[in-house]
C-alpha positions, 0 to 999 in steps of 0.5 A: 119472438114469433115469426110473421109471414107476409104474402110477399115472403110466401110468394118469394118462398114459393118461387124459391122452392127447389124443383125436387120439392115440387112433386111432394107439394103437387101431390098434396095440392090438387091445384098443380094438376088442374093447372097442368090439365089446363096448360095442356088443353090450351096448348092443344087449342093454340097448336090446332089453329097453327097453319089454318087459314081462317079465310080458307073454305075447303072441306079440310079447312072446315074440319080443322077449324071444327077440331080447333073449336072443339079443343077450345071448348075443352080448354074452357072446360079445363079452365073452369075446372081449375077454378073449381079446385080449392088450393090446399096449400099456400104454394098452390094458391100462389101457383094458381094466382100466378098462372091465371095472371099470366094466362089472362095477360096473354089474352088481354082479358080479366081472369074471369072475363069469358062468355062462359057463365060457369067461368065467371061464377066459378072464378068469383067463388074461387077467389073467396076460397083462396082467401080462406086458405091464405088466411089460415 
C-alpha cells in the first residue's frame, strides 16, 4: 500500500526533526541561511531603535535615527533576498512559510505588504516557486 503525505503531516514532521538533523537540512536548502540573515538584520534594526526618543532632536539622536533607518533598509533588503530564494526541500518551504507568517503577524501586515515594489514582486513569484517544490 503506497504511503501518502499530507501537508499537515509534512509540517508536523518538520517541527519534529531533531535538532541534530537541522544542520544537514540547512546545508541542503539555502532557505535556512536566508531566514537567518533576515532574522539578524531585523534584530539589529529593532535593537537600534531601543533607547532612541523619536521626539528628541539632538545631533546624537539624529545620528542614531539615521543608523536605525539604514539598518531598516538592510532588513528590507534581506527580506527581499529571502523571497528570491527558492526552497529546495519541503522542510525549507515549511520553515519559510512559518517564518514569514510569524514576522508579518508581529507587524500586523500581509506577507508582501510593503512600500518596496521589490518585496511585492518577489513575494508573488516566490509563492509560485514554493508551490512547485511542494507539488514535487
